[in-house]
C-alpha positions in Angstrom: -0.7 1.5 -20.0 -5.1 0.6 -21.2 -6.5 -2.6 -22.0 -9.3 -2.0 -24.5 -12.1 -4.0 -24.0 -13.7 -3.1 -26.7 -11.5 -5.3 -28.9 -11.8 -8.5 -26.2 -11.4 -11.5 -28.7 -14.5 -13.6 -27.2 -15.5 -13.6 -23.6 -12.2 -13.9 -22.8 -8.7 -12.8 -22.5 -5.7 -13.5 -21.0 -3.2 -11.4 -20.5 0.5 -11.7 -20.0 3.1 -8.4 -19.4 6.3 -7.8 -18.2 6.5 -3.8 -17.3 9.5 -2.1 -16.2 9.7 -0.4 -13.2 10.0 3.1 -15.5 6.4 2.6 -16.0 5.4 3.2 -12.8 5.8 7.1 -11.2 8.8 6.8 -8.7 7.5 10.1 -7.3 5.1 7.8 -4.9 5.8 8.5 -1.5 5.1 5.4 0.4 7.0 3.3 -2.7 9.2 3.2 -5.4 8.4 0.0 -7.9 12.6 -1.2 -8.2 11.5 -4.3 -10.1 10.1 -5.4 -13.4 6.1 -5.8 -12.6 5.0 -9.7 -13.9 1.1 -9.4 -14.4 -1.4 -12.5 -15.3 -4.3 -11.9 -15.7 -7.9 -12.7 -16.8 -10.5 -10.4 -18.4 -13.8 -12.0 -18.3 -16.5 -10.7 -19.7 -19.8 -11.0 -17.5 -22.2 -9.2 -18.8 -23.4 -6.1 -21.4 -20.3 -3.5 -20.3 -19.1 -5.8 -16.9 -15.9 -7.6 -16.7 -14.3 -10.1 -14.2 -10.5 -9.3 -13.7 -9.0 -11.9 -12.3 -4.6 -12.8 -11.6 -1.8 -11.8 -9.6 1.7 -8.9 -9.5 4.4 -9.5 -8.5 7.9 -7.5 -8.5 10.0 -5.3 -5.0 8.7 -2.4 -3.9 11.6 0.1 -2.4 10.2 1.2 0.9 11.3 3.3 4.1 12.1 1.6 7.4 9.6 2.8 9.5 12.6 2.6 12.6 15.6 3.3 10.9 14.4 5.1 8.3 16.7 3.0 5.7 15.2 1.8 2.8 14.6 -2.2 2.4 12.8 -3.9 -0.4 9.5 -5.8 0.0 8.3 -9.0 -2.2 5.3 -8.6 -3.3 3.0 -11.5 -4.7 -0.9 -9.6 -4.6 -3.7 -11.3 -6.6 -6.3 -9.5 -7.0 -10.4 -10.4 -8.3 -11.6 -7.3 -9.6 -15.6 -6.9 -10.7 -15.4 -3.6 -13.2 -18.0 -1.8 -15.0 -18.4 1.3 -16.6 -17.3 4.4 -14.4 -21.3 6.3 -13.4 -21.1 10.0 -15.1 -21.1 11.4 -11.9 -17.7 10.0 -10.3 -15.1 11.4 -10.5 -11.8 10.3 -9.1 -8.9 7.0 -9.3 -11.9 5.1 -10.9 -10.5 2.3 -8.9 -11.5 -0.1 -6.2 -9.8 2.1 -3.3 -12.2 5.4 -4.6 -14.4 5.3 -1.4 -12.9 6.8 1.8 -15.4 6.1 3.7 -17.4 2.7 5.4 -20.8 4.2 3.8 -21.7 5.5 -0.2 -23.1 8.0 -0.8 -26.7 7.3 -0.1 -25.7 6.6 2.9 -26.1 2.6 3.3 -22.9 0.3 4.6 -20.3 -1.1 1.4 -20.9 -4.9 0.7 -18.6 -7.0 0.3 -18.8 -6.9 -3.8 -19.0 -3.3 -3.3 -15.3 -3.3 -2.2 -14.4 -5.4 -5.4 -16.0 -3.1 -7.9 -14.2 -1.0 -10.1 -14.5 1.3 -12.7 -13.3 1.3 -16.2 -13.5 4.6 -18.5 -14.1 4.8 -22.3 -13.7 1.4 -22.8 -10.0 1.5 -21.0 -9.0 -0.5 -18.0 -6.2 1.0 -16.3 -3.9 -1.1 -15.6 -1.2 1.1 -14.1 -4.1 2.3 -11.6 -4.7 -1.6 -11.1 -1.9 -2.5 -10.4 -1.4 0.1 -8.1 -3.6 -0.3 -5.9 -2.5 -4.1 -5.2 0.9 -1.9 -4.1 -1.1 -0.1 -1.9 -3.0 -3.0 -0.6 0.3 -5.0 -0.2 2.3 -2.5 2.3 2.5 -3.3 5.8 1.3 -0.9 8.3 4.5 -0.1 9.7 7.1 -1.5 6.9 10.7 -2.6 9.1 13.7 -3.8 7.0 14.1 -6.3 9.3 11.4 -7.6 13.1 15.2 -7.0 14.9 15.5 -3.5 13.5 16.9 -1.0 16.0 16.1 2.3 14.9 17.1 5.9 15.3 18.9 7.2 19.0 15.8 9.1 19.9 18.9 12.5 21.7 21.5 11.6 18.7 20.4 10.4 15.6 22.6 7.4 14.8 21.7 4.3 13.0 21.6 1.8 16.4 21.4 -0.8 13.4 25.2 0.2 12.2 27.0 2.0 15.5 26.3 2.3 18.9 25.7 5.4 20.2 26.9 6.4 24.7 23.5 8.5 24.8 22.1 7.0 27.9 18.2 7.6 28.1 18.1 10.2 30.8 14.0 10.4 30.3 12.1 10.7 34.2 8.2 10.2 34.9 7.6 13.8 36.0 4.7 12.2 38.2 7.1 10.8 39.9 9.1 13.3 41.3 7.1 13.9 44.6 8.0 9.8 45.1 11.8 10.5 44.3 12.0 13.7 46.6 10.6 11.3 49.3 13.1 8.6 48.9 15.5 11.0 48.7 15.0 12.8 51.7 15.0 9.5 54.0 18.1 9.3 52.5 19.4 12.4 54.3 18.1 11.1 58.0 
């Protein structure tokens, strides 16, 4: 879904849209959009070809738990405040604020706060789906868990320990302690 920045009425425009989950790629490996996406944003022209875009995106994402691998839903209420400028001619990539893959730019200088909130648009069009994908990525937890009390999978048999108990007993012993165990067994023999 594209927003034509050349057709803004005045210097500021308020945008409210509800997007269906089908507007997003269901094959994303990290999450799946399962609820309607409610987007509210203000687009303000700040210069000849610069725009400030601020708003919120609300939805529900389906993730897989990092311990038990079961799917669970995560509510998202992401606020964003970005500065959009035209994409430079030599730039290629996804056109978003997350395009940088290191802490320094091409000139070798460190990225500043403004660099992290600056995104790019192409041909006078703002890609709203890409903007939302970035916000969803930023909202993902480092380790997605269905609950803090998730017991995960048994490392021996693979049983989901949240659903059933298994009879496996952890038999791992630290190999560095084997000489001490031998000393204990010898002392019991004498």
